[in-house]
DRENDO-1510 file (C-alpha; in Angstrom, 1 decimal, always signed):
<recs>
REC; n; res; u; v; w
REC; 1; MET; +0.0; +0.0; +0.0 .
REC; 2; GLU; +1.4; +3.4; -0.9 .
REC; 3; GLY; +0.5; +7.1; -0.9 .
REC; 4; ASP; +2.5; +10.1; -2.0 .
REC; 5; ASP; +4.3; +10.3; +1.4 .
REC; 6; PHE; +3.4; +7.1; +3.2 .
REC; 7; GLU; +4.1; +3.4; +2.5 .
REC; 8; VAL; +2.9; +0.3; +4.4 .
REC; 9; ILE; +5.5; -2.5; +4.3 .
REC; 10; PRO; +4.7; -6.0; +5.6 .
REC; 11; ILE; +7.8; -7.4; +7.5 .
REC; 12; PRO; +6.7; -10.7; +9.0 .
REC; 13; GLY; +9.1; -12.8; +11.1 .
REC; 14; HIS; +9.2; -11.1; +14.5 .
REC; 15; THR; +5.4; -11.9; +14.5 .
REC; 16; SER; +3.3; -13.0; +11.6 .
REC; 17; GLY; +1.5; -9.6; +11.0 .
REC; 18; THR; +4.4; -7.3; +11.7 .
REC; 19; THR; +4.3; -4.1; +9.6 .
REC; 20; ALA; +6.7; -1.2; +9.0 .
REC; 21; TYR; +5.7; +2.2; +7.9 .
REC; 22; LEU; +7.8; +4.5; +5.8 .
REC; 23; TRP; +6.8; +8.2; +5.9 .
REC; 24; ASP; +8.4; +11.0; +3.9 .
REC; 25; SER; +7.9; +14.1; +6.2 .
REC; 26; GLY; +9.5; +16.4; +3.6 .
REC; 27; GLN; +12.6; +16.6; +5.8 .
REC; 28; HIS; +13.2; +13.0; +6.6 .
REC; 29; ARG; +12.2; +9.5; +5.3 .
REC; 30; CYS; +11.1; +8.0; +8.6 .
REC; 31; LEU; +11.0; +4.2; +9.0 .
REC; 32; PHE; +8.8; +3.0; +11.8 .
REC; 33; THR; +9.6; -0.6; +12.6 .
REC; 34; GLY; +7.6; -1.4; +15.7 .
REC; 35; ASP; +9.6; -3.9; +17.8 .
REC; 36; SER; +11.1; -5.8; +14.8 .
REC; 37; LEU; +14.1; -3.5; +15.2 .
REC; 38; TYR; +14.8; -1.6; +18.3 .
REC; 39; LEU; +17.6; +0.5; +19.9 .
REC; 40; ARG; +19.7; -0.9; +22.7 .
REC; 41; GLU; +22.3; +1.5; +23.8 .
REC; 42; GLY; +22.3; +3.0; +20.3 .
REC; 43; GLU; +22.8; -0.4; +18.6 .
REC; 44; TRP; +20.1; -1.8; +16.3 .
REC; 45; VAL; +18.8; -5.1; +17.5 .
REC; 46; ALA; +16.2; -7.7; +16.6 .
REC; 47; ALA; +13.7; -9.3; +19.0 .
REC; 48; VAL; +13.4; -13.0; +18.1 .
REC; 49; LEU; +10.6; -14.5; +20.1 .
REC; 50; GLU; +9.8; -18.2; +20.7 .
REC; 51; SER; +7.0; -17.7; +18.1 .
REC; 52; SER; +9.1; -15.8; +15.6 .
REC; 53; ASP; +9.8; -17.2; +12.1 .
REC; 54; ARG; +13.6; -16.7; +11.8 .
REC; 55; ALA; +13.7; -17.2; +8.1 .
REC; 56; SER; +10.9; -14.7; +7.4 .
REC; 57; TYR; +12.5; -12.3; +9.9 .
REC; 58; ILE; +15.8; -12.5; +7.9 .
REC; 59; GLU; +13.9; -11.9; +4.6 .
REC; 60; SER; +12.1; -8.9; +6.1 .
REC; 61; LEU; +15.4; -7.4; +7.4 .
REC; 62; GLU; +16.9; -7.9; +3.9 .
REC; 63; LEU; +13.9; -5.9; +2.5 .
REC; 64; ILE; +14.3; -3.2; +5.1 .
REC; 65; LYS; +18.0; -2.9; +4.1 .
REC; 66; GLN; +16.9; -2.0; +0.5 .
REC; 67; LEU; +14.6; +0.8; +1.7 .
REC; 68; ASP; +15.6; +4.5; +1.3 .
REC; 69; PHE; +15.2; +6.0; +4.8 .
REC; 70; ASP; +17.3; +8.4; +6.9 .
REC; 71; MET; +15.6; +8.0; +10.3 .
REC; 72; LEU; +14.8; +4.8; +12.2 .
REC; 73; ILE; +11.9; +5.1; +14.7 .
REC; 74; PRO; +11.4; +1.8; +16.6 .
REC; 75; TRP; +8.8; +1.0; +19.2 .
REC; 76; LEU; +11.5; +0.7; +21.9 .
REC; 77; ALA; +14.8; +2.2; +22.9 .
REC; 78; THR; +17.0; +2.0; +26.0 .
REC; 79; ALA; +15.6; +4.2; +28.8 .
REC; 80; GLY; +17.2; +7.7; +28.8 .
REC; 81; GLN; +18.5; +7.2; +25.2 .
REC; 82; PRO; +17.1; +8.8; +22.1 .
REC; 83; PHE; +13.9; +7.1; +20.8 .
REC; 84; HIS; +15.1; +7.4; +17.2 .
REC; 85; THR; +18.3; +7.5; +15.2 .
REC; 86; VAL; +19.4; +9.4; +12.1 .
REC; 87; THR; +21.1; +7.3; +9.5 .
REC; 88; ASP; +22.0; +7.1; +5.8 .
REC; 89; LYS; +21.9; +4.2; +3.3 .
REC; 90; ALA; +25.5; +3.0; +4.1 .
REC; 91; ASP; +25.1; +3.2; +7.9 .
REC; 92; ALA; +21.7; +1.5; +7.8 .
REC; 93; GLY; +23.1; -1.2; +5.6 .
REC; 94; ARG; +26.0; -1.9; +8.0 .
REC; 95; ARG; +23.7; -1.9; +11.0 .
REC; 96; ILE; +21.2; -4.3; +9.4 .
REC; 97; ASP; +24.0; -6.5; +8.2 .
REC; 98; ALA; +25.2; -6.8; +11.9 .
REC; 99; VAL; +21.6; -7.8; +12.9 .
REC; 100; LEU; +21.4; -10.3; +10.1 .
REC; 101; GLU; +24.8; -11.8; +11.0 .
REC; 102; ARG; +23.6; -12.3; +14.6 .
REC; 103; LEU; +20.3; -13.8; +13.5 .
REC; 104; ARG; +21.9; -16.2; +11.1 .
REC; 105; ARG; +24.2; -17.6; +13.7 .
REC; 106; GLY; +21.2; -18.2; +16.0 .
REC; 107; ASP; +21.3; -15.2; +18.4 .
REC; 108; ASP; +17.9; -13.7; +19.4 .
REC; 109; HIS; +19.0; -10.1; +19.2 .
</recs>
């Protein structure tokens, strides 16, 4: 689903109906990821649950890596830390690659 400034992006894996939202505010392209990606001490991490589908999660993160955004706004961040992070394509790619590497070796974050 797309609009001129808003896109709904299914990203199953964390849970079956997980959805991200990409919004172009005119100043930033903001990616809202719910709790599929969150900030822990500034690091991007995943949240694999007992009910998560790891293979779908990995596919969804690979999709997110291809998106054009410059601000990540997750559902959760470490208390007292910023609730969002400004990024660029290269930085986001490195951070998502780190998450993917951890998930592929069996880690839950």
